[in-house]
All heavy atoms as TSV, in Angstrom:
chain	resi	resn	atom	element	x	y	z
A	1	MET	N	N	11.967	-18.606	-28.868
A	1	MET	CA	C	10.838	-19.107	-29.659
A	1	MET	C	C	9.957	-17.944	-30.070
A	1	MET	O	O	9.673	-17.027	-29.285
A	1	MET	CB	C	10.052	-20.071	-28.766
A	1	MET	CG	C	8.798	-20.648	-29.476
A	1	MET	SD	S	7.824	-21.698	-28.410
A	1	MET	CE	C	8.808	-23.180	-28.479
A	2	HIS	N	N	9.519	-17.970	-31.289
A	2	HIS	CA	C	8.649	-16.931	-31.822
A	2	HIS	C	C	7.209	-17.138	-31.399
A	2	HIS	O	O	6.821	-18.273	-31.159
A	2	HIS	CB	C	8.691	-16.813	-33.311
A	2	HIS	CG	C	10.063	-16.464	-33.830
A	2	HIS	ND1	N	10.567	-15.188	-33.724
A	2	HIS	CD2	C	11.046	-17.220	-34.386
A	2	HIS	CE1	C	11.777	-15.158	-34.228
A	2	HIS	NE2	N	12.084	-16.390	-34.663
A	3	GLY	N	N	6.419	-16.089	-31.333
A	3	GLY	CA	C	5.030	-16.249	-30.886
A	3	GLY	C	C	4.036	-16.246	-32.027
A	3	GLY	O	O	3.015	-15.462	-31.993
A	4	ARG	N	N	4.253	-17.003	-33.050
A	4	ARG	CA	C	3.415	-17.037	-34.219
A	4	ARG	C	C	2.231	-18.045	-34.141
A	4	ARG	O	O	1.273	-17.947	-34.825
A	4	ARG	CB	C	4.186	-17.253	-35.469
A	4	ARG	CG	C	5.172	-16.149	-35.704
A	4	ARG	CD	C	5.968	-16.401	-36.981
A	4	ARG	NE	N	6.923	-15.298	-37.154
A	4	ARG	CZ	C	8.117	-15.450	-37.681
A	4	ARG	NH1	N	8.476	-16.652	-38.133
A	4	ARG	NH2	N	8.914	-14.447	-37.807
A	5	ASN	N	N	2.407	-19.095	-33.291
A	5	ASN	CA	C	1.419	-20.140	-33.135
A	5	ASN	C	C	0.639	-19.947	-31.839
A	5	ASN	O	O	1.202	-19.845	-30.753
A	5	ASN	CB	C	2.082	-21.514	-33.145
A	5	ASN	CG	C	2.704	-21.842	-34.495
A	5	ASN	OD1	O	2.057	-21.715	-35.493
A	5	ASN	ND2	N	3.959	-22.254	-34.438
A	6	ARG	N	N	-0.697	-19.868	-31.967
A	6	ARG	CA	C	-1.530	-19.628	-30.811
A	6	ARG	C	C	-1.406	-20.719	-29.775
A	6	ARG	O	O	-1.503	-20.488	-28.563
A	6	ARG	CB	C	-3.007	-19.498	-31.294
A	6	ARG	CG	C	-3.933	-18.912	-30.224
A	6	ARG	CD	C	-5.311	-18.701	-30.803
A	6	ARG	NE	N	-6.130	-17.892	-29.956
A	6	ARG	CZ	C	-6.827	-18.403	-28.905
A	6	ARG	NH1	N	-6.753	-19.664	-28.652
A	6	ARG	NH2	N	-7.560	-17.601	-28.157
A	7	ASN	N	N	-1.165	-21.945	-30.226
A	7	ASN	CA	C	-1.039	-23.088	-29.306
A	7	ASN	C	C	0.126	-22.973	-28.325
A	7	ASN	O	O	0.167	-23.600	-27.305
A	7	ASN	CB	C	-0.965	-24.418	-30.057
A	7	ASN	CG	C	-2.194	-24.829	-30.710
A	7	ASN	OD1	O	-3.282	-24.361	-30.311
A	7	ASN	ND2	N	-2.167	-25.686	-31.688
A	8	ASP	N	N	1.143	-22.163	-28.704
A	8	ASP	CA	C	2.328	-21.998	-27.893
A	8	ASP	C	C	2.158	-20.977	-26.760
A	8	ASP	O	O	3.034	-20.783	-25.926
A	8	ASP	CB	C	3.507	-21.591	-28.741
A	8	ASP	CG	C	3.933	-22.645	-29.769
A	8	ASP	OD1	O	3.615	-23.823	-29.499
A	8	ASP	OD2	O	4.524	-22.275	-30.799
A	9	ILE	N	N	1.008	-20.249	-26.812
A	9	ILE	CA	C	0.818	-19.112	-25.896
A	9	ILE	C	C	-0.386	-19.423	-24.987
A	9	ILE	O	O	-1.404	-19.895	-25.419
A	9	ILE	CB	C	0.574	-17.846	-26.699
A	9	ILE	CG1	C	1.766	-17.537	-27.589
A	9	ILE	CG2	C	0.268	-16.645	-25.833
A	9	ILE	CD1	C	1.540	-16.505	-28.628
A	10	TYR	N	N	-0.247	-19.074	-23.726
A	10	TYR	CA	C	-1.293	-19.280	-22.753
A	10	TYR	C	C	-1.220	-18.203	-21.635
A	10	TYR	O	O	-0.231	-17.560	-21.474
A	10	TYR	CB	C	-1.220	-20.706	-22.127
A	10	TYR	CG	C	0.136	-21.025	-21.560
A	10	TYR	CD1	C	0.478	-20.707	-20.255
A	10	TYR	CD2	C	1.124	-21.642	-22.373
A	10	TYR	CE1	C	1.718	-21.031	-19.712
A	10	TYR	CE2	C	2.365	-21.919	-21.827
A	10	TYR	CZ	C	2.675	-21.617	-20.546
A	10	TYR	OH	O	3.901	-21.921	-20.047
A	11	THR	N	N	-2.318	-18.078	-20.902
A	11	THR	CA	C	-2.412	-17.098	-19.798
A	11	THR	C	C	-1.308	-17.463	-18.757
A	11	THR	O	O	-1.140	-18.634	-18.402
A	11	THR	CB	C	-3.788	-17.184	-19.143
A	11	THR	OG1	O	-4.750	-16.912	-20.174
A	11	THR	CG2	C	-3.937	-16.149	-18.038
A	12	GLY	N	N	-0.634	-16.428	-18.309
A	12	GLY	CA	C	0.395	-16.605	-17.276
A	12	GLY	C	C	1.814	-16.814	-17.876
A	12	GLY	O	O	2.805	-16.834	-17.121
A	13	LEU	N	N	1.920	-16.904	-19.173
A	13	LEU	CA	C	3.216	-17.086	-19.847
A	13	LEU	C	C	4.011	-15.803	-19.894
A	13	LEU	O	O	3.462	-14.771	-20.140
A	13	LEU	CB	C	2.984	-17.625	-21.274
A	13	LEU	CG	C	4.181	-17.910	-22.128
A	13	LEU	CD1	C	4.972	-19.068	-21.540
A	13	LEU	CD2	C	3.751	-18.218	-23.550
A	14	GLU	N	N	5.315	-15.893	-19.632
A	14	GLU	CA	C	6.155	-14.697	-19.696
A	14	GLU	C	C	6.587	-14.511	-21.176
A	14	GLU	O	O	7.098	-15.481	-21.801
A	14	GLU	CB	C	7.422	-14.893	-18.871
A	14	GLU	CG	C	8.348	-13.710	-18.877
A	14	GLU	CD	C	9.584	-13.939	-18.017
A	14	GLU	OE1	O	9.661	-14.924	-17.307
A	14	GLU	OE2	O	10.445	-13.086	-18.091
A	15	VAL	N	N	6.328	-13.328	-21.739
A	15	VAL	CA	C	6.610	-13.078	-23.165
A	15	VAL	C	C	7.259	-11.704	-23.332
A	15	VAL	O	O	7.232	-10.850	-22.473
A	15	VAL	CB	C	5.345	-13.199	-24.030
A	15	VAL	CG1	C	4.749	-14.512	-23.993
A	15	VAL	CG2	C	4.304	-12.133	-23.594
A	16	ALA	N	N	7.811	-11.505	-24.560
A	16	ALA	CA	C	8.248	-10.186	-25.021
A	16	ALA	C	C	7.350	-9.832	-26.169
A	16	ALA	O	O	7.157	-10.648	-27.105
A	16	ALA	CB	C	9.669	-10.208	-25.433
A	17	ILE	N	N	6.724	-8.673	-26.130
A	17	ILE	CA	C	5.803	-8.222	-27.226
A	17	ILE	C	C	6.382	-6.958	-27.835
A	17	ILE	O	O	7.223	-6.258	-27.285
A	17	ILE	CB	C	4.380	-7.962	-26.682
A	17	ILE	CG1	C	4.338	-6.771	-25.719
A	17	ILE	CG2	C	3.789	-9.211	-26.092
A	17	ILE	CD1	C	2.928	-6.336	-25.429
A	18	ILE	N	N	5.890	-6.702	-29.035
A	18	ILE	CA	C	6.168	-5.436	-29.749
A	18	ILE	C	C	4.878	-4.669	-29.764
A	18	ILE	O	O	3.876	-5.106	-30.329
A	18	ILE	CB	C	6.683	-5.693	-31.172
A	18	ILE	CG1	C	7.949	-6.477	-31.099
A	18	ILE	CG2	C	6.881	-4.362	-31.859
A	18	ILE	CD1	C	8.567	-6.815	-32.449
A	19	LEU	N	N	4.864	-3.524	-29.098
A	19	LEU	CA	C	3.722	-2.624	-29.140
A	19	LEU	C	C	3.544	-1.994	-30.477
A	19	LEU	O	O	4.516	-1.819	-31.246
A	19	LEU	CB	C	3.880	-1.507	-28.067
A	19	LEU	CG	C	4.052	-2.006	-26.624
A	19	LEU	CD1	C	4.380	-0.806	-25.733
A	19	LEU	CD2	C	2.830	-2.711	-26.130
A	20	LYS	N	N	2.359	-1.554	-30.825
A	20	LYS	CA	C	2.056	-0.949	-32.143
A	20	LYS	C	C	3.003	0.313	-32.310
A	20	LYS	O	O	3.600	0.414	-33.408
A	20	LYS	CB	C	0.606	-0.461	-32.157
A	20	LYS	CG	C	0.161	0.163	-33.428
A	20	LYS	CD	C	-0.210	-0.821	-34.445
A	20	LYS	CE	C	-0.879	-0.177	-35.654
A	20	LYS	NZ	N	-1.145	-1.123	-36.683
A	21	LYS	N	N	3.218	1.082	-31.308
A	21	LYS	CA	C	4.044	2.274	-31.459
A	21	LYS	C	C	5.503	1.946	-31.640
A	21	LYS	O	O	6.245	2.750	-32.136
A	21	LYS	CB	C	3.888	3.168	-30.205
A	21	LYS	CG	C	4.448	2.605	-28.929
A	21	LYS	CD	C	4.358	3.555	-27.797
A	21	LYS	CE	C	5.042	2.963	-26.595
A	21	LYS	NZ	N	5.284	3.913	-25.521
A	22	ASP	N	N	5.901	0.712	-31.325
A	22	ASP	CA	C	7.291	0.284	-31.413
A	22	ASP	C	C	7.610	-0.629	-32.614
A	22	ASP	O	O	8.661	-1.164	-32.713
A	22	ASP	CB	C	7.725	-0.426	-30.139
A	22	ASP	CG	C	7.718	0.486	-28.899
A	22	ASP	OD1	O	7.940	1.683	-29.050
A	22	ASP	OD2	O	7.432	-0.037	-27.810
A	23	GLN	N	N	6.643	-0.731	-33.477
A	23	GLN	CA	C	6.821	-1.664	-34.651
A	23	GLN	C	C	7.997	-1.276	-35.515
A	23	GLN	O	O	8.717	-2.102	-35.984
A	23	GLN	CB	C	5.540	-1.757	-35.460
A	23	GLN	CG	C	4.472	-2.606	-34.874
A	23	GLN	CD	C	3.236	-2.675	-35.696
A	23	GLN	OE1	O	3.012	-1.888	-36.577
A	23	GLN	NE2	N	2.398	-3.622	-35.388
A	24	ARG	N	N	8.219	0.015	-35.729
A	24	ARG	CA	C	9.314	0.465	-36.573
A	24	ARG	C	C	10.706	0.153	-35.957
A	24	ARG	O	O	11.623	-0.197	-36.625
A	24	ARG	CB	C	9.180	1.974	-36.894
A	24	ARG	CG	C	8.057	2.214	-37.846
A	24	ARG	CD	C	8.017	3.713	-38.171
A	24	ARG	NE	N	6.862	3.981	-38.971
A	24	ARG	CZ	C	6.897	4.457	-40.187
A	24	ARG	NH1	N	8.037	4.756	-40.749
A	24	ARG	NH2	N	5.821	4.696	-40.885
A	25	THR	N	N	10.767	0.316	-34.644
A	25	THR	CA	C	12.057	0.143	-33.982
A	25	THR	C	C	12.276	-1.272	-33.503
A	25	THR	O	O	13.444	-1.707	-33.323
A	25	THR	CB	C	12.162	1.082	-32.739
A	25	THR	OG1	O	11.185	0.675	-31.770
A	25	THR	CG2	C	12.005	2.496	-33.077
A	26	GLY	N	N	11.200	-2.023	-33.284
A	26	GLY	CA	C	11.317	-3.371	-32.836
A	26	GLY	C	C	11.569	-3.524	-31.339
A	26	GLY	O	O	11.955	-4.537	-30.832
A	27	LYS	N	N	11.387	-2.393	-30.586
A	27	LYS	CA	C	11.607	-2.405	-29.132
A	27	LYS	C	C	10.677	-3.413	-28.455
A	27	LYS	O	O	9.476	-3.441	-28.740
A	27	LYS	CB	C	11.367	-0.984	-28.535
A	27	LYS	CG	C	11.488	-0.920	-27.041
A	27	LYS	CD	C	11.150	0.439	-26.539
A	27	LYS	CE	C	11.123	0.409	-25.035
A	27	LYS	NZ	N	10.240	1.438	-24.488
A	28	LEU	N	N	11.247	-4.213	-27.578
A	28	LEU	CA	C	10.462	-5.250	-26.876
A	28	LEU	C	C	9.955	-4.750	-25.537
A	28	LEU	O	O	10.616	-3.963	-24.858
A	28	LEU	CB	C	11.320	-6.477	-26.666
A	28	LEU	CG	C	11.841	-7.191	-27.925
A	28	LEU	CD1	C	12.727	-8.335	-27.545
A	28	LEU	CD2	C	10.689	-7.605	-28.817
A	29	THR	N	N	8.772	-5.197	-25.177
A	29	THR	CA	C	8.138	-4.890	-23.912
A	29	THR	C	C	7.910	-6.270	-23.238
A	29	THR	O	O	7.325	-7.171	-23.883
A	29	THR	CB	C	6.845	-4.144	-24.078
A	29	THR	OG1	O	7.088	-2.921	-24.759
A	29	THR	CG2	C	6.186	-3.845	-22.753
A	30	TYR	N	N	8.275	-6.420	-21.991
A	30	TYR	CA	C	8.183	-7.718	-21.316
A	30	TYR	C	C	7.007	-7.723	-20.355
A	30	TYR	O	O	6.675	-6.743	-19.722
A	30	TYR	CB	C	9.489	-8.000	-20.567
A	30	TYR	CG	C	10.721	-8.079	-21.485
A	30	TYR	CD1	C	11.369	-6.909	-21.829
A	30	TYR	CD2	C	11.095	-9.293	-21.994
A	30	TYR	CE1	C	12.462	-6.989	-22.688
A	30	TYR	CE2	C	12.168	-9.363	-22.845
A	30	TYR	CZ	C	12.838	-8.229	-23.214
A	30	TYR	OH	O	13.918	-8.266	-24.058
A	31	GLY	N	N	6.415	-8.902	-20.219
A	31	GLY	CA	C	5.297	-9.082	-19.288
A	31	GLY	C	C	4.682	-10.413	-19.320
A	31	GLY	O	O	5.178	-11.343	-19.983
A	32	ILE	N	N	3.560	-10.577	-18.580
A	32	ILE	CA	C	2.864	-11.835	-18.423
A	32	ILE	C	C	1.562	-11.757	-19.196
A	32	ILE	O	O	0.826	-10.775	-19.035
A	32	ILE	CB	C	2.583	-12.137	-16.921
A	32	ILE	CG1	C	3.875	-12.051	-16.135
A	32	ILE	CG2	C	1.913	-13.473	-16.785
A	32	ILE	CD1	C	4.911	-13.104	-16.449
A	33	VAL	N	N	1.243	-12.774	-19.976
A	33	VAL	CA	C	-0.014	-12.776	-20.748
A	33	VAL	C	C	-1.219	-12.893	-19.875
A	33	VAL	O	O	-1.332	-13.738	-19.027
A	33	VAL	CB	C	-0.040	-13.988	-21.730
A	33	VAL	CG1	C	-1.330	-14.099	-22.486
A	33	VAL	CG2	C	1.167	-13.891	-22.713
A	34	GLN	N	N	-2.156	-11.939	-20.129
A	34	GLN	CA	C	-3.441	-11.948	-19.401
A	34	GLN	C	C	-4.528	-12.537	-20.325
A	34	GLN	O	O	-5.332	-13.351	-19.904
A	34	GLN	CB	C	-3.851	-10.551	-18.980
A	34	GLN	CG	C	-5.207	-10.489	-18.306
A	34	GLN	CD	C	-5.618	-9.071	-17.882
A	34	GLN	OE1	O	-4.711	-8.309	-17.542
A	34	GLN	NE2	N	-6.849	-8.792	-17.878
A	35	ASP	N	N	-4.547	-12.052	-21.571
A	35	ASP	CA	C	-5.551	-12.495	-22.551
A	35	ASP	C	C	-4.883	-12.725	-23.901
A	35	ASP	O	O	-3.987	-11.938	-24.287
A	35	ASP	CB	C	-6.664	-11.435	-22.767
A	35	ASP	CG	C	-7.417	-11.149	-21.478
A	35	ASP	OD1	O	-7.916	-12.108	-20.897
A	35	ASP	OD2	O	-7.527	-9.955	-21.136
A	36	ILE	N	N	-5.399	-13.685	-24.661
A	36	ILE	CA	C	-4.964	-13.882	-26.051
A	36	ILE	C	C	-6.044	-13.260	-26.907
A	36	ILE	O	O	-7.213	-13.621	-26.812
A	36	ILE	CB	C	-4.788	-15.419	-26.389
A	36	ILE	CG1	C	-3.724	-16.007	-25.438
A	36	ILE	CG2	C	-4.416	-15.598	-27.831
A	36	ILE	CD1	C	-3.656	-17.487	-25.564
A	37	LEU	N	N	-5.645	-12.326	-27.775
A	37	LEU	CA	C	-6.626	-11.553	-28.527
A	37	LEU	C	C	-6.795	-12.069	-29.971
A	37	LEU	O	O	-7.841	-11.865	-30.571
A	37	LEU	CB	C	-6.280	-10.070	-28.551
A	37	LEU	CG	C	-6.087	-9.436	-27.151
A	37	LEU	CD1	C	-5.633	-7.980	-27.320
A	37	LEU	CD2	C	-7.368	-9.502	-26.404
A	38	THR	N	N	-5.804	-12.741	-30.502
A	38	THR	CA	C	-5.875	-13.330	-31.850
A	38	THR	C	C	-6.584	-14.663	-31.800
A	38	THR	O	O	-6.220	-15.515	-30.999
A	38	THR	CB	C	-4.455	-13.506	-32.432
A	38	THR	OG1	O	-3.822	-12.261	-32.531
A	38	THR	CG2	C	-4.548	-14.149	-33.840
A	39	SER	N	N	-7.647	-14.836	-32.628
A	39	SER	CA	C	-8.382	-16.080	-32.598
A	39	SER	C	C	-7.855	-17.050	-33.565
A	39	SER	O	O	-8.045	-18.275	-33.433
A	39	SER	CB	C	-9.873	-15.798	-32.891
A	39	SER	OG	O	-10.018	-15.218	-34.135
A	40	ALA	N	N	-7.071	-16.627	-34.590
A	40	ALA	CA	C	-6.547	-17.544	-35.605
A	40	ALA	C	C	-5.442	-18.419	-34.975
A	40	ALA	O	O	-4.738	-18.000	-34.049
A	40	ALA	CB	C	-5.961	-16.733	-36.742
A	41	PRO	N	N	-5.265	-19.630	-35.448
A	41	PRO	CA	C	-4.229	-20.514	-34.897
A	41	PRO	C	C	-2.778	-20.072	-35.221
A	41	PRO	O	O	-1.855	-20.466	-34.586
A	41	PRO	CB	C	-4.469	-21.858	-35.526
A	41	PRO	CG	C	-5.287	-21.558	-36.757
A	41	PRO	CD	C	-6.050	-20.264	-36.488
A	42	TYR	N	N	-2.625	-19.205	-36.263
A	42	TYR	CA	C	-1.305	-18.749	-36.671
A	42	TYR	C	C	-1.386	-17.297	-37.165
A	42	TYR	O	O	-2.389	-16.941	-37.837
A	42	TYR	CB	C	-0.780	-19.632	-37.786
A	42	TYR	CG	C	0.544	-19.176	-38.383
A	42	TYR	CD1	C	1.751	-19.497	-37.802
A	42	TYR	CD2	C	0.574	-18.328	-39.494
A	42	TYR	CE1	C	2.947	-19.033	-38.319
A	42	TYR	CE2	C	1.750	-17.903	-40.065
A	42	TYR	CZ	C	2.963	-18.226	-39.473
A	42	TYR	OH	O	4.137	-17.810	-39.963
A	43	HIS	N	N	-0.390	-16.492	-36.869
A	43	HIS	CA	C	-0.294	-15.142	-37.450
A	43	HIS	C	C	1.174	-14.873	-37.753
A	43	HIS	O	O	2.014	-15.014	-36.890
A	43	HIS	CB	C	-0.844	-14.122	-36.482
A	43	HIS	CG	C	-1.113	-12.784	-37.107
A	43	HIS	ND1	N	-0.068	-11.913	-37.446
A	43	HIS	CD2	C	-2.250	-12.188	-37.556
A	43	HIS	CE1	C	-0.563	-10.874	-38.036
A	43	HIS	NE2	N	-1.909	-11.013	-38.113
A	44	SER	N	N	1.440	-14.433	-38.998
A	44	SER	CA	C	2.821	-14.277	-39.420
A	44	SER	C	C	3.593	-13.227	-38.673
A	44	SER	O	O	4.813	-13.294	-38.577
A	44	SER	CB	C	2.835	-13.928	-40.899
A	44	SER	OG	O	2.154	-12.698	-41.122
A	45	ARG	N	N	2.922	-12.217	-38.099
A	45	ARG	CA	C	3.617	-11.170	-37.343
A	45	ARG	C	C	3.579	-11.379	-35.834
A	45	ARG	O	O	4.063	-10.571	-35.091
A	45	ARG	CB	C	3.049	-9.791	-37.700
A	45	ARG	CG	C	3.398	-9.366	-39.181
A	45	ARG	CD	C	2.980	-7.979	-39.462
A	45	ARG	NE	N	1.600	-7.636	-39.136
A	45	ARG	CZ	C	0.571	-7.827	-39.951
A	45	ARG	NH1	N	0.745	-8.310	-41.148
A	45	ARG	NH2	N	-0.628	-7.470	-39.598
A	46	GLY	N	N	2.955	-12.458	-35.430
A	46	GLY	CA	C	2.831	-12.756	-34.012
A	46	GLY	C	C	1.429	-12.688	-33.484
A	46	GLY	O	O	0.641	-11.875	-33.957
A	47	ILE	N	N	1.115	-13.499	-32.520
A	47	ILE	CA	C	-0.205	-13.544	-31.889
A	47	ILE	C	C	-0.344	-12.343	-30.990
A	47	ILE	O	O	0.537	-11.977	-30.229
A	47	ILE	CB	C	-0.368	-14.852	-31.049
A	47	ILE	CG1	C	-0.193	-16.050	-31.928
A	47	ILE	CG2	C	-1.699	-14.849	-30.307
A	47	ILE	CD1	C	-1.215	-16.237	-33.037
A	48	LYS	N	N	-1.493	-11.649	-31.135
A	48	LYS	CA	C	-1.720	-10.423	-30.360
A	48	LYS	C	C	-2.278	-10.833	-28.958
A	48	LYS	O	O	-3.154	-11.641	-28.839
A	48	LYS	CB	C	-2.737	-9.562	-31.059
A	48	LYS	CG	C	-2.872	-8.184	-30.404
A	48	LYS	CD	C	-3.851	-7.276	-31.115
A	48	LYS	CE	C	-3.192	-6.688	-32.355
A	48	LYS	NZ	N	-4.070	-5.625	-32.962
A	49	VAL	N	N	-1.631	-10.221	-27.938
A	49	VAL	CA	C	-2.011	-10.506	-26.542
A	49	VAL	C	C	-2.175	-9.213	-25.752
A	49	VAL	O	O	-1.629	-8.196	-26.122
A	49	VAL	CB	C	-0.989	-11.442	-25.836
A	49	VAL	CG1	C	-0.907	-12.786	-26.529
A	49	VAL	CG2	C	0.381	-10.794	-25.759
A	50	ARG	N	N	-2.827	-9.361	-24.615
A	50	ARG	CA	C	-2.887	-8.263	-23.603
A	50	ARG	C	C	-2.095	-8.736	-22.426
A	50	ARG	O	O	-2.298	-9.861	-21.902
A	50	ARG	CB	C	-4.297	-7.954	-23.186
A	50	ARG	CG	C	-4.411	-6.887	-22.086
A	50	ARG	CD	C	-5.822	-6.599	-21.689
A	50	ARG	NE	N	-6.556	-6.009	-22.790
A	50	ARG	CZ	C	-7.647	-6.602	-23.392
A	50	ARG	NH1	N	-8.075	-7.761	-23.004
A	50	ARG	NH2	N	-8.247	-6.010	-24.368
A	51	LEU	N	N	-1.152	-7.912	-21.963
A	51	LEU	CA	C	-0.378	-8.282	-20.752
A	51	LEU	C	C	-1.138	-7.937	-19.505
A	51	LEU	O	O	-2.117	-7.184	-19.561
A	51	LEU	CB	C	0.961	-7.497	-20.777
A	51	LEU	CG	C	1.873	-7.733	-21.984
A	51	LEU	CD1	C	3.146	-6.918	-21.843
A	51	LEU	CD2	C	2.210	-9.185	-22.131
A	52	GLU	N	N	-0.685	-8.396	-18.382
A	52	GLU	CA	C	-1.325	-8.171	-17.098
A	52	GLU	C	C	-1.397	-6.704	-16.757
A	52	GLU	O	O	-2.304	-6.223	-16.033
A	52	GLU	CB	C	-0.645	-8.871	-15.956
A	52	GLU	CG	C	-0.850	-10.414	-16.055
A	52	GLU	CD	C	-0.176	-11.165	-14.927
A	52	GLU	OE1	O	0.750	-10.588	-14.307
A	52	GLU	OE2	O	-0.577	-12.306	-14.671
A	53	ASP	N	N	-0.457	-5.877	-17.300
A	53	ASP	CA	C	-0.470	-4.433	-17.056
A	53	ASP	C	C	-1.339	-3.658	-18.038
A	53	ASP	O	O	-1.379	-2.457	-18.016
A	53	ASP	CB	C	0.927	-3.832	-16.990
A	53	ASP	CG	C	1.646	-3.975	-18.335
A	53	ASP	OD1	O	1.109	-4.421	-19.313
A	53	ASP	OD2	O	2.851	-3.585	-18.393
A	54	GLY	N	N	-2.026	-4.399	-18.962
A	54	GLY	CA	C	-2.940	-3.796	-19.903
A	54	GLY	C	C	-2.394	-3.422	-21.248
A	54	GLY	O	O	-3.119	-3.080	-22.157
A	55	GLN	N	N	-1.098	-3.562	-21.453
A	55	GLN	CA	C	-0.480	-3.252	-22.738
A	55	GLN	C	C	-0.829	-4.371	-23.737
A	55	GLN	O	O	-0.898	-5.496	-23.413
A	55	GLN	CB	C	1.010	-3.107	-22.618
A	55	GLN	CG	C	1.423	-1.914	-21.727
A	55	GLN	CD	C	2.891	-1.795	-21.703
A	55	GLN	OE1	O	3.434	-1.034	-22.494
A	55	GLN	NE2	N	3.586	-2.487	-20.791
A	56	VAL	N	N	-1.045	-3.955	-25.031
A	56	VAL	CA	C	-1.441	-4.884	-26.068
A	56	VAL	C	C	-0.375	-4.827	-27.165
A	56	VAL	O	O	0.071	-3.755	-27.544
A	56	VAL	CB	C	-2.793	-4.500	-26.666
A	56	VAL	CG1	C	-3.142	-5.379	-27.868
A	56	VAL	CG2	C	-3.898	-4.640	-25.613
A	57	GLY	N	N	0.016	-6.005	-27.600
A	57	GLY	CA	C	0.994	-6.104	-28.691
A	57	GLY	C	C	1.092	-7.488	-29.219
A	57	GLY	O	O	0.408	-8.438	-28.783
A	58	ARG	N	N	1.983	-7.674	-30.160
A	58	ARG	CA	C	2.193	-8.997	-30.775
A	58	ARG	C	C	3.374	-9.680	-30.179
A	58	ARG	O	O	4.443	-9.070	-29.977
A	58	ARG	CB	C	2.370	-8.857	-32.300
A	58	ARG	CG	C	1.098	-8.313	-32.969
A	58	ARG	CD	C	1.078	-8.562	-34.450
A	58	ARG	NE	N	-0.102	-8.014	-35.027
A	58	ARG	CZ	C	-1.262	-8.701	-35.165
A	58	ARG	NH1	N	-1.310	-9.938	-34.748
A	58	ARG	NH2	N	-2.310	-8.110	-35.677
A	59	VAL	N	N	3.240	-10.993	-29.863
A	59	VAL	CA	C	4.323	-11.752	-29.243
A	59	VAL	C	C	5.507	-11.858	-30.196
A	59	VAL	O	O	5.367	-12.366	-31.322
A	59	VAL	CB	C	3.834	-13.111	-28.786
A	59	VAL	CG1	C	4.969	-13.939	-28.215
A	59	VAL	CG2	C	2.673	-12.995	-27.816
A	60	ALA	N	N	6.682	-11.444	-29.705
A	60	ALA	CA	C	7.912	-11.610	-30.477
A	60	ALA	C	C	8.738	-12.753	-29.966
A	60	ALA	O	O	9.374	-13.440	-30.779
A	60	ALA	CB	C	8.744	-10.309	-30.377
A	61	GLU	N	N	8.727	-12.947	-28.687
A	61	GLU	CA	C	9.518	-14.029	-28.030
A	61	GLU	C	C	8.722	-14.645	-26.878
A	61	GLU	O	O	8.005	-13.922	-26.215
A	61	GLU	CB	C	10.847	-13.529	-27.542
A	61	GLU	CG	C	11.750	-13.001	-28.641
A	61	GLU	CD	C	13.017	-12.378	-28.049
A	61	GLU	OE1	O	13.328	-12.613	-26.865
A	61	GLU	OE2	O	13.680	-11.670	-28.807
A	62	ILE	N	N	8.948	-15.921	-26.620
A	62	ILE	CA	C	8.240	-16.640	-25.539
A	62	ILE	C	C	9.331	-17.035	-24.536
A	62	ILE	O	O	10.447	-17.437	-24.891
A	62	ILE	CB	C	7.521	-17.842	-26.089
A	62	ILE	CG1	C	6.424	-17.406	-27.055
A	62	ILE	CG2	C	6.931	-18.663	-24.993
A	62	ILE	CD1	C	5.729	-18.538	-27.745
A	63	ASN	N	N	8.902	-17.045	-23.222
A	63	ASN	CA	C	9.800	-17.465	-22.127
A	63	ASN	C	C	11.096	-16.763	-22.137
A	63	ASN	O	O	12.175	-17.366	-22.285
A	63	ASN	CB	C	9.973	-18.982	-22.122
A	63	ASN	CG	C	8.725	-19.747	-21.706
A	63	ASN	OD1	O	7.893	-19.188	-21.024
A	63	ASN	ND2	N	8.626	-20.951	-22.169
A	64	VAL	N	N	11.079	-15.470	-22.022
A	64	VAL	CA	C	12.302	-14.653	-22.055
A	64	VAL	C	C	12.488	-13.971	-20.687
A	64	VAL	O	O	11.510	-13.771	-19.971
A	64	VAL	CB	C	12.304	-13.604	-23.163
A	64	VAL	CG1	C	12.266	-14.263	-24.495
A	64	VAL	CG2	C	11.065	-12.718	-23.020
A	65	THR	N	N	13.698	-13.617	-20.406
A	65	THR	CA	C	13.957	-12.801	-19.237
A	65	THR	C	C	14.542	-11.472	-19.719
A	65	THR	O	O	15.380	-11.459	-20.671
A	65	THR	CB	C	14.956	-13.453	-18.264
A	65	THR	OG1	O	16.138	-13.753	-18.969
A	65	THR	CG2	C	14.361	-14.693	-17.642
A	66	GLU	N	N	14.085	-10.414	-19.182
A	66	GLU	CA	C	14.533	-9.054	-19.602
A	66	GLU	C	C	16.022	-8.922	-19.310
A	66	GLU	O	O	16.520	-9.174	-18.251
A	66	GLU	CB	C	13.732	-7.989	-18.867
A	66	GLU	CG	C	14.027	-6.610	-19.336
A	66	GLU	CD	C	13.075	-5.580	-18.696
A	66	GLU	OE1	O	12.193	-6.019	-17.941
A	66	GLU	OE2	O	13.274	-4.432	-19.006
A	67	GLU	N	N	16.743	-8.441	-20.303
A	67	GLU	CA	C	18.185	-8.205	-20.153
A	67	GLU	C	C	18.395	-6.716	-20.012
A	67	GLU	O	O	17.861	-5.899	-20.757
A	67	GLU	CB	C	18.950	-8.731	-21.365
A	67	GLU	CG	C	18.807	-10.214	-21.537
A	67	GLU	CD	C	19.517	-10.691	-22.769
A	67	GLU	OE1	O	20.286	-9.958	-23.358
A	67	GLU	OE2	O	19.327	-11.881	-23.154
A	68	ASP	N	N	19.203	-6.318	-19.001
A	68	ASP	CA	C	19.490	-4.928	-18.781
A	68	ASP	C	C	20.691	-4.414	-19.523
A	68	ASP	O	O	21.627	-5.089	-19.766
A	68	ASP	CB	C	19.688	-4.676	-17.283
A	68	ASP	CG	C	18.382	-4.919	-16.512
A	68	ASP	OD1	O	17.336	-4.507	-17.020
A	68	ASP	OD2	O	18.442	-5.512	-15.423
């Protein structure tokens, strides 16, 4: 599931985000949502969130498990 709708995202949700520095490569970073930073109900590139470890990025996928 893509993270474009704010209603689909909540604190404690496991997500994959794309950090600003990784936008060109599309590298995903996995973590748990601490804060939702985008106030709009929809964003075409993904809702911006802060993970529990402090990293900020746009949600690319929801409810994912990291694959090695």
